[in-house]
N, C-alpha and C positions, 0 to 999 in steps of 0.2 A: 594561554596554553595553545600551542600549535601542534597538537597531536596529529600524527599521520597514520594512514592505514598500515597495519603490520604486513610486511612483505612476505614473511614465512610463518604464518600462524601455526601454533602447535596443534597436533591432532592427527586424525587419520588422513591418508592421502586422498585428495578430492577425486571423486569419480565423475564421469559425465552423465548428464541426464539421458541423452540419447546413446544408443549402442554405436559401436564403431561402424558397423555396416550402414546404419541410418545416417550418421554424419558424413560418411563417404558418398553415399547416394545423394544426399542433399547438396554437397559441394559440386558434384557432377551435373546436377539438374538445375542449379541456381541460374545459369544463363538462359534457361528455357522456361522460367517461371511465367505463368499465365499473366496477361495484361491486367486482369481484374485483381489478382493478388498483389501485383506491384502497386496498382492504384490505391488499394486499401491501405497498404503500408505507408504510402505518401500521405493519405488522409489522416491516419493516426498520428504520424509525425507532426503534421501541421497542427493538429489538435493539442499536442503537448507543448507546442511553441507559442500558444496564444497568451497574450498579455492582458492585464487588467489595470485599472487605475490604482488599485491598492493590492497588497499581497493577499493571496488566498490561503485559507487554513482548512486542511483536510484532517479528519479523524478516521483512523483505521482501527476498528474495534473487533476483538475476537470474542466469539461466543462458544460456550460449552466445550472448553478444552482445545479449541483450534489455536493455531499459532499465527500471530499477526506480524511478528518481527521479520520473517523472511520476505513476506509480501511487501511490507513497508520498505525494507532495504532495497528490493528490486525496483519498486515504484520510484523511490528517491533517486536511485542511480539512473533510471530512465529519464526522469524529469531533468536531472542535472546534465545529462548527456545532450538532450535536445534543446534546452533552454539557454538563454543568455544571461539570466539573472541568477541570484543565489537560491539554493534549496536547503532547508533545515529539516532534519529528521529527529524527532523527540521520542525517546524510549521511556514508557511509563508502565512497563510490565515487570513484575517481580520474578517471572519465570525465566528459565534458561532454555535455549540460547537467547541472550538478550539482543536488542537491536544493534548495540555496539559490536557484539560478537558476529552478528550476521553481516555487518558492514566491514568487519576486519579491523576495527580500531581498538586499541588497548587503553586509551585514555580519553573518553568522550567528554568529561567534565559533567557538572551538574547545575541545575537551576537553583543554586543555593544563594545565601546572603552575599557571597563574594562576587556575584555577577554584576558587572558594571555595564549598563545599557546606554550610557551617555553618547556613545558612538559605536560604530561597528568595530573599529580597531580596538576599542576597549573591551567590547564584549567577546571578541575573538580570542582573547587571552584565557577565557574561561570555558570555551567550547572546543570540541574536537573536529579536526579536519578529516573528512572521510573520502575525499576525492576532489576532482576539478569541479568547482562551483557547488560543492556539497559539504555541509557541516552537520554534526550530530551532537546531542547532549542527552544525558539521562536525567530523570527526576523521580522523586518518591511518589509512587502511585496513590498514596494516602494523603498527600499534601495538596489540597485544593488551592491553597493560597499561592502556591508556586506558579499557578497559571496566571493569576492577576498581577503579581509583583515581578514575575520573571519572564514567562513566555510572551505575554502580550506586548510588553515593550521590546523584547528581543525580536519578535517576529516581524516588526516593521522594517527590518533590514533585509528581508528575504521575499522573493517573488512567490514562493510556495513553501508552506510549513506543513509537515505531516506529523501527527501525534498518534502513536500506536500504544495499545494496551488493552486490558480487560474492560469490557463495557461497564462493569459495576464499580470500578475504582473511582475514588474521589476526584483525582486529577482528570481522568478521561471524561467524567461527568461534567466538570467545569469547562473543559475544552470543547465538548460537544455543544454546549450552550452558545459558544461564540464561533463555532465552525461554519464554514460556507457549504460543506458537503461532507458525507461520511461514507466509508466503505465498511460493510459488515462481513467479516471473515468467519465462515462456518465450515465444519467438516461435511463432506458429502455422505452423510448418514441420515437415517430417519430422525434420530435425536437432534442432529444439527439442523435439519429442516424445521423441526418443531421449535427450536430456539429462535430461528429466523422469524417464523410465524408469530411468535409471541412479541418480538421486538416490533415488527411491522404493525401488529394490532395495537400496540401501545403508543404508536406515533401520535404526537400532540401538536406538531407544528412549531416547536421551539427551535430556535437557531438564529444565526447572525444574518442570514441572507434575505430575509423577507418579513412579511407581516404576520406570519404564522399560518396555521392551517395544516390539517393532516395530509391533504393531497400534495401540498408544497413540500412538506418534509419527505414524503415518500419519493417525490420527483428528484430530491437531492440525495438520494440513497442509492448506492451500488452494492449489490450482494455478490460475494465471491464464494462459490462452493468449492472447497479444496479437498482433493483426495490425498490425504497425508500418508495413508498406507494403501498399497495396491489392493483394489477390490475389498476395502475394509467393511463394507456393508452390501453384500450381494443383493439383498432385498430392496435396496434403495432405488426408487424410480426417479432418476435425475431429470429426465425429460419432462415428466409431469410436474415435478417440483419447480423447475425453471419456468414453465408456463404459468403456474400459479403466482409465483413471485412477480413475473413480468406483468401479470394482470393487475397487480396492486398499484402499479405505477413506478415501481423501483426498477433500476437496471439490474441485470443478472448475468453473470458469466460463470464458467466452470473451468477449474484448473485441475488437470489430470495429474496423477502421481509422477513425481520427478525424483530420480535416484539421488541426484546431486543435492537438491533442496532437503531431502529426507535425511541426509547425513548429519544435519544440525550444526554445520560449521559455517564459516564465512561463505556467502553465496557469491559465485563468480559468474558474471554474465556469459562468458564464453563457455562455461560448463553446463549451463542449464539447457533443457530441451528447447528446440525451436518453438514447439507449441507453448511451452511455458513463457518464453520471451514474448510471443504474440499476445497471449492472454494478459500478461502483466502490462504491456504497453496499452492494450485496449482498456484495462481497468483504470490505469492512470489517466488516460485521455477522457474516459467517461466521467471520472471523479472531477477532473478539472472543468469539464463542460458543466457539470452540476454546480460547481462553485462559481462559475462565471455567468452562466445562462439560467441556472435554476433547474436544469433538466439535462439528463444524459441522453445520448443517442440511443434510441430504442430499436430493437430488431424483432420484437414480438415474443421470442422464446429464449433469448440469451444465447451467447455463443457456446459451442460445445467443443471441448478438446479431448480427444480420445487417447488413452494410454496404449502403448504398444503391447 
């Protein structure tokens, strides 16, 4: 299967995350960006380009009704853009929009019995092409065996593999046990923060990258608090929550509401907010640092992105 991204996906006309005035002002001021800001962007880009002796596997889990497909699609596109090796994005969520829809592909393939992993050329016939150096495939979230018989042999052809889905699904549970790092996607609400707290409290050190231990598992975790609706929980203290999460040893970032992402259609890098792009790049860089070094870059309180 050599499925390609759909060029004109059906659905509503895509809107931009930033307003017209914001986009125009950003274009005018781009040549005058502060040196520190440019340096930070270069550092993040270099982090995304890091290589390792073997492929790295990342799990992007959503908690309590959050959506992980859009975040995973944007992370996968960022990694494929900056890296020289292949990137694989695996959708294991029964909810819509699916990862394939977020990537704009109409035939991603599945991790089924027909998958031939004898070579990349053979495997490519059963998976979908989602862009330059980027492939995607769907799987049954309740099929834990598909991880052992399908994903593990397939992932050896890729520099980075991302698996997204609900934390409690059988497939994601199996993938987590063999993952080098994980990203927890939660909504920026009090209930979302409580869900994150429960997961961090349950950390037991299981995973592929080390000898075990709760501190090690937390150090390989990045939490992304997403504002899926504008000001969806006015009583939520995001600053305090970020400090508490960072104090546990996990990385933490905040993603403000984005009109384009909220449409629920294929996410286009040129349409998302500049703040969204910055946060997604940082999330991918931190997750990759976790997978390679065992710890993400920490800044004490997590980065904060404000909605307009």
